[in-house]
N, C-alpha and C positions, 0 to 999 in steps of 0.2 A: 534560511539555510539553503545552500546551492543544490541543485540536482545531484552533483557527483558527491557532495557531502551526505545527503540522504541516501544515496545507494551505497555508500560504505558502511552504513549501518547494518546490523544483522536483522533487525526488525524496525518497521515504522508504524506509527499511529495512523487512524484514519485521517486526521488533520494533515499529516505529511502526506499521505497519499493524494489528498486533494492538491496540495501545493505541488507535488512532483508532476502530476498530469494536467494541472489547472483546470479541475473540474469541480462540479458543485458537489454538496454533501449528498443530495439525493442520487446523483451519478455514482458516487462513491458507494453508497449503500446498495444500490442495485448491482454494480459489479461485485460486491461481496456476497450478497444473497444468492446471485446465480452461480457462484463458484468460479467466476472468470478471473477472479483475484483471490489466490489461496489465503486464508486467515485462520487464526486461532483466537481463542479467549483466554486471558490470564487474569484471574482475579476480577473477572467483570469487565476487563478492558480488551477491546479487539487489538490483536497485533498481527501485523502483516510481514511475513518474511520477505527480504529483498531479494534473495537469490532467484525464486521462480519469476519475480518481475524482470530482473535482468535478462534471464534466459528467453522468457516469452516475447519480450518487447525489444530485444537486442540493445539493451542499455548497458 
């Protein structure tokens, strides 16, 4: 999925975050744990709203 397609979604997964920023799982987990990337849990799955990403990183 392309960057623009990912950013059109309301929420993305950790795997999609990794793809979007070309980062490792460890880096993604660090960003989530530190709160740099806003996230929530839904049924045990981490979801990441794309609006804060677009605003924070100017995407």
